[in-house]
N, C-alpha and C positions, 0 to 999 in steps of 0.2 A: 395539473401535471408539473407546474413550475415550483410547487412547494416541496420541501424535503419530506414532509409527512406523507404527502400523496405518493411520491416516488418510492418511499420506503414501503408503504402499505402495498402498493401494486407489485413491487419487486418481491416482497415476502410472499404475497399470495401466489404469484406465478411459480416461484420456487416450490412452495408447498404443493401446488396443483400438479406440477410435473412429477414431484416425488410420490404423491399419492396415486396418480395415474400409473406410474411405473410399478409401484408396489401392488396396486390392485390387479394389473395385468399379470404380474408374477403370481399373485395368490390364486387368481382364477386358473392360470396354467397348471400350477401345482395341484389344485383341487381337482381339475378335470383329469390330470394324469393319474392321480390316486384312484379316482372313481372308475376310470377305464381299466386300471390294473385290477381293481376288485371285480369288475364285470368280466375281464379275461379269465380271472381265476374261477369264477362261477361257471363260465362257459366251458372251460377246460375240464372242470370236475364232472359236469354233466356229460360231456363228450366221451371222456374216458370211461365213465360208468357204463354208457351204452356200448362202447367199443369192447369193453371187457366181457359183456354179456355175449356179444356177437362172436368174440374169440372163443367162447365156451360153447359155440354151436347152438346158441339159443335161437329158437325160431322167432321170426319177426313178430308174429302174433303174440308171443309170450314175453316180449321185452317189457321190463319193469321200468316205466318212465315216471319220474317224480315231477309234479308240477309242470305238466305239459304246456300250460298257458304261459308260464313265465320262462320256460326253457324249451322252446320248440326244437324238434330234432328232425333232421333229414339225413338219409343214408343213400349214398351213391356207390355205383360199382366202379370198376376200373375204367370204363368208357364214359363216365360222367352221367350215366343214366340213373334216375331216381328209383330206388328199389323199396324205399320205405319212408314214410313221413309220420310224425306224431299226430295224434288226434286233434282235429280242429284246424290244422295248418292248411290254408288255402292258397297262399301266394308267398313267395320268398325271393329275395334278391341279395346279392353279395356272396353267394356260395359257388358261383360259376357252374351251376348245374344246368342241364339242358331242359329241365322241366320241374314241376312240382308234384305231379301225380306219379305213383309207382308205375313201372312198365307193366304191360298186360300179364306177363307171367307171374307178377307179384300182386295181382289185384286181390281185392277182398274176397275171401272164400277160397282162394286158390294160391295164397301166398306160401311159397315153399320155404323150407328151412334153408339157411345158408349152406348147410351141409349138402343139400340137393344139387347145388350148382358146381358140380365137380368139373374140373378142367382136364379130365382124362389123365390126371397124374403127371402132367408135364412139369409141374413144379415140386414133385414129391421130394426130390433131392436138392431142393434149393432153387431159387429163381433170382429176381432182381435183388441185388444186395441192399438196395435202399428200403425194401419193404420188410415188415416184421415177419418173423418165421410163423409157420402154421400154428394156430391156436394162441397167438400172442398179440399184444397191443404195442404199437410203435412207441419207443421210449424217446423219440425226438420231440423237440418243442413243437407244439401245434402251430398251425398257421392261423393268424387272427385277421378278421376282416369286419368292416362295418356294412350293415345292410338293413333291410326292412323285412317284416313278416306280417302276414295277415292271419290272425288266429281268432276263430269264432267271429269273423267279420270286423275285427278291430285291427287296424294297421298301426304298427309302432316300430321304433328304431331298436336294433339289436346289435350286440357284439357277438360274432360267431367265431367258434374255435373249431378247427378241422383236425381230427385224429384218425389215423389209419389203424385198421385191425385186420388180421388175416384169420379166416376160419380154419378149422381142422381140415377142411376139404381143399384148402389152398386158395380160396376166393378172397381177394383183397377188397375190403370195403372202406369207404371214407365216411366217417360220422361227423355231421355238422350240427353242433348244439349251440343255441343262442342264449345270451343273457340280456335282459332288457336294459336299455339306457335311459329309461324314463326318470329313474331316481337321480341319475347323474345330471341329466338335463335340468331337472327341477332344482337341484342343489346349486348348480352353476347359475341358473337364472335368478334364484333367490339371492344369492351373494352379489350378483351383478346389479340387481335392482336395489339392494341395500346400499351398495357403494354409490350408485348414481343418485340415490336420494340423499345420502349423507355428505357426499362430496361438496355440493353447493353450500350447505349449512356450515360445514367445517371451514370452507374457504371464506365465508362471510365472517365467521368468528376470528379467523387469522387476520383478515384485513382490519376488522374493528380493533382487535387487541393491539396490532402493530400501530394503527393510527393513534390510539390512546397512549401507548408507551412512548412512541416517538414524540408525540405532543408534550408529554410530561418531561421527557429528556431534554427537549429543546426549549422549555420554558425559561431556563436561565439565559439562553441565547437572546430571547426576546427582551429580557430585562437589560442585557448588555447593550442591545441595539437601541432601546429607548434612552438609556443613559447617555450613550454616545451621541445620539441625535440631540439631546438636551445640552450636552457639552458643546457641540458644534453651534447650536443656536445661541447659547449664552457666552461662548468664547471664554468660559471659566475653566482653565486647565487645572485648577486645584481640585476639581471634582474627580471622583473615581467610580468605575463601574462596580456593581456588586459581585462579590466572589462567592460562588456556592460552596457549601461544605463538602461536597463530594471531591474525590481524588481522581476525577476523569479528565478527558480532553477538554471539556468545557471549562472546568475549573482552571486548567492550565492556560486556556485561551484568555480567561478573565485576568489571571495574574500577569500574563504577558502584556495584555492591553493596559493594565495599570502601570506596569513598568515603562511601557512606551509613553504613556501620558506623563509619567514622572520625568523621563528624559526630555520629552517635548516641552514640558513646563520649564525645566531648567534651561533648555536651549532658548526659549522665548524670553525668559527672564534675563539670561545672559545677553541676548541681543538688545533688549531694552536698556539694560545697564550700559552696554557698549555704546549705544546711540547717545544716552545721556552723558556718559563720560566724554565721548568724542565731542559732543556739543560744548561741554564745559571747557575742555582743553582747547578747542578752537576759538572759543569766545575771548580768552585772555590775549593771545597774540593779535587777533584781529582788532580788539578794542584798544590795545596798546599802539598798534600801528596807526589806527584811525586817529587817536589822540595826538600822536606826534605829527601826522600830516595836517591836522586842523591847526595845531600850534604853529607849524611852519608856514601855513597859509596866511595866518594873521601876523606872525613875527618870523620872517625868514631867517633872521639872525640867530634864532633860538632852535633851529632844526638840528635834532640829534640824529645825524645821518648814520653813524655806526649802530645806534640802537634800532633804527628802522630796518637796517639791513639784517641785523640779528633776529628781529622779530619775523622778518620775511623768511629768512632761512629756517627759523624754527617752525613757521607755518608750512613751509614746503616740505620739511622732513616729516612733520605730523601727517600731512596729506598723503605723502608716499607710504608712510606706515599704515595708515588706514586703508589705502588702496590695496596694499599687499595682504593685509588681514582679510579683506573682502574676497580677494582671489583665493586665499587659502580656505576660507569658509565655504566658498563655492565649490570646493573639491578639486582645485587645480592640482594636477599631478606633476611631480618633479620630472625633469628631463632624464634621459638615459645616457647622457654623455659620460665618458670615462675621464675622471679627474684625478690628479695627483695632489693629495692633501698637503704634503710638505711644500710643494712649489706654490700652492695656493696661499698658504700662510705667509711664506717669505714675500710673495708679491704684494699681499695686502699690507704687511708691516712696512715694507719699503716705501709705500705710497703715503704713509702717515707721517709726514715730515713736520707737521705742526703740533704733535702731541706734547703734552706737558711733561710726561715721563717716558724715557726711552724704553723700548720693548725688547726683551731678550728672547731670541728664538732658539729652541733646542730641537734640532732635527738631525737624525743620522744621515750622513751624506750618501752612504752606499745602500740605503734602504729605499723601498718603493711602497707608498701608501696610497693605493688607487681605490677609488669608490665610484659608484654610479650616482649621478644626480644632476641638479641644476647648478651651474657655475654661479649664476647671479645670486641664487638663494643661499648657497653655502658661503659665498663671500659676505653676504649680508649677516649671516650668523656670526662669522668670525669678527666682523666689524662691530656688531652689537656687543659682543663679549669684551672686545678691546675698549670700546667706549665706556662700558660699565667699569672696567678696571681703571681707566684714566680718571673716572669720576670719584673712585673710592681709594685708590692706592696712595700710599705715603711717599715711597721712594723707588719702588721696584715693581715691574710687571714682567712675568715670564710666560711664554707660550711653548708648550712641549708637545711634540707629535711623536707617537709611538704605537707599535702594534699592541693590540689587546684582544687576545683570543682570536675570534673569527672576524675582527673588525679593526678599525683604526681609532685611537683615542687622541683627541685634541684637548689639552688641559690649559686653561688660562688662570694663572695665579697672581695674586697681589698681596701686598703687605699691609693692607688697610685694616679696618675694624672687623671685617668679616660679616657673616650673616648669622644672626641668632638661629639656633636649631629649630625653634618653633615657627620660624618665618621662612624656612628654606623651600617650602612648597608654595606659599602664598605669593612670593616675589615673581613667580611665573604667571600669575594671573594678569589680565589686562588692566591697565591704568592703576596698578598697585605700585606705590613708592613707599619706602620706609621713611620714618620721620626725618632722618638726616638727609634724605634725598628729595625733599619737597620744595626746596628753594627754586624759584624760577631761574636763578642764575645757573643752576646745574644743567638746565636745558632738557631734562628727561621728562617724558610724558608717561612713563610706566608701560611702554609698549615694546621696548627692545628685547627684554628677556622673554616676553610672551611670544613674540614673533620667532625668536631663536628656537624655543621649544617646539612650536608648531612645525617649523621647517624640519627640525631634527626628526620629529615623529613621522612626518610624511616621507622622509628618506629611509624609514625603517630603523632609525637610531633613537638615542636617548640623550637628554641633557639634564644633569643634576648638579647640585652645588654641595661642596664639602669644605672642611677647614683646611687651609693651605699650611704647609710646614713653616711658611714665613709669618703665619699668624692671621692672615686675611682670608679671603674667599678663594676657593678653587672650583671653577666651573669646568665640568668634564663633559665634553661632547663625544659620543661614541657613534660611529657609522660602520655599517657592514662592509666588508671587502667587495670589490667589484666582482660581478658574476663572471 
C-alpha cells in the first residue's frame, strides 16, 4: 500500500467498481421497468378484450379467452364478488377480490348472462359518473398490481390490470387480467448473473493494467532515484540524472533535478574556490607578520613596526570581509531600518580624513532619499566603493546621490583608467583583481566589490559599473525607496 503503483491500482479499481455497480443497477432498473411496462400492456390488452365482450352482453360461458394459461382472467362484480374465472385458475392474489370461485348464482351449468343481472333500472338514466356508460368499457387508465396465480397447479408471479365494463343491463363488472412476469424475472436474473460474473474479471483486468501502466510510467523515476543515490554516494556533482524523451511531468522533474545539480555543483565549486582563495589571501599577511616578528625577536633593532601594523590591519580587514561574506551566504537578511542615503553618504565621506584624494559629494539639500535596510551594511558598500575609487583615481572622486525612478541612485565616479567592458562583470566576483590591482601595496583582496554587490542584491537593489564622464569608472548603486 506504500507504493505508488499499489495505490494507483487500488484507486482505479475502486473507482471502476463504483462506476460499474452504479451502471449495473441503472441497467437492471431500466430493464425491469421496460419489461414490466410490456407486461402491463399485455395485461391491459387482455383485460380490455374481455371487458369489451362483457360490454356487448356476452355470456360468461361464451367469453373468448386467448391463452388462458398465460393470461388468467377473473371478473368481479360491484361488491368484489367473483362472478367468473378463466379455466384452470385455482388461486389468485393481488386483485383485492373476496374469493377465487364464482358465486353460487354463477356456478357451472347455471352461469347467467351479464344481462340477467338487472338492477331494476335504477341506473337507466345514468349512475356513478366514474363508471362507464351501459354497454361500454372504461376509458380510464387501468389499475395495475402485482400478484400471484395458480393455474393448472402451477403458481407464478403475474402483473394484473383491472378494467371496468358496464353491461347493457347496467351491471358494472371489473375484469382482472394477468400477464406473466416469468420472462421479466428470467431476463433480470440473467443480466444480474452476467454482471456478477463479469465484474470481478473486469476489475482484475483494470487492476492489472493500471499496475503495469503505472509501473511503466514510473520506470524513469526509478532511474532518477538510482542515479541520485549514486551521486550521493560518490559525491560527484558532475553527474546528471537521465532525462526521458517524453514531455510529461517526469521529464520536467528530471530537467529540474539536473538544473538543481548544476546550481549545486556551481555553489560547491564556488565554495571550494572561496576557501582556497581565502587561505591564499590569509597566508600572505600571516607569513609576512610572522617573518617580521621572528626578525624582531633575533634583531630588535630591525623591527619594521609600521609594516607589522599594516599587515595586522590587512589581516583584520580580510577577516572581517570573510566573516561578512559568510553571514551573507548564510542568508542573513538586511534590517528594516529607515535610512536617509544622502546623510549616510555625507557622514561616511566626512569620516575619511586620511584619503589620498578629496571626495566631492553632490546631494540636493532639499531632497529626501530614504531606503529600508541595514545601516552597517550600506555604509560598508559606500566605503568599499570609495576605497576602490581611492585606489584607481588620478585626481578626482565624485559621489552623487539622486532619485532614479522608484529608487535612489548613488554613483561613485573617478578619473582613473576605468574598467574594460569585458571585465565589468568579472570584477564583482570574489578574489578577482585586475592586473593593475594585484600589488600587495594596494591592500585589496578582491572582496570589496563582491561584498558591495551581494549587499545591494539583498537590499533589493543593483550595483553596476559604467564609464564615467571623467574617463574613469562609474559605480552605480540603486536601492528601492523606503516602503
